[in-house]
C-alpha positions, 0 to 999 in steps of 0.5 A: 505491489507484486502480490497485487499483480499476481492476485489480479492476474488469475480469474479464480482469485476474483469474486466480482465478474466486473473485475474478472473482465479486466484482469491484470497482465504485464502489457499495458492495454486499453481495458486491462487492469493496470497496477502501479505506483501512483507516481508513474501514471497520469490521471488522464491514463485512468480513462483508458483502463481501470487501475490500482495505484499504490502510494505511501502515506504518512509515517510517524515515529513512536519512541519505545522504552525509557528515553527511547534507549537501552544502555549495556556494555559500551553500546546504546540501543535506540528503539523506534516503532514507525507507524506508517500507511499506504493508500491504494487507489482504485480507479475506473470510469465506471463507479461500480467497477471502481467500487468492486475493485476496491472491495477485491483489493481490500479482501485480498489485503485482509486475507493475506495480511499476515504473509504480507507483514512477514514478507515485508518485516512488519510488526503489524499490517491491516486494512484501515478502511475503504473510503468513499468514491471521489469523482474529479469531473472537472478534469477527467471522468474517473472515479477514485475509491481509496483503500487505506492500510496501516502498519508498524515496523520496529527499528533498532539503532545500535551505537557504541560509546566510542566517539569518532576521532577528529581528523 
């Protein structure tokens, strides 16, 4: 999220004049871009400023190797590759702004996928796509455009053969 905040705080990073007009800064103000976790913002707040909202998606475990483990000299290594996703929801009261914000977000994530993967200790990281705009007109006049990213991370759990002693 900090990388998104840094990117959207400088006008020279932004292609779209629509998005450039509402750059991010750390003050929450009407008309300025807000970048936060999806859980920290109420939907009605999206009427006051465009927003990039980050939320974790599904995770699944994919075993790796024979029986998901390797045994060697008094230790067992269990391997798992986690496949995960995050949804980055670009929101605005104006369709073109939400669309442009989603494109700018996806463009940034594609261009910096390798450094993002390295910084976060991921095996892979890429943009899966930009979703169709969605409007929740019954409650709010806000357009949401999702950007989906997927990634993998490998985990190794090392155990020794010694069982803990009973108390």
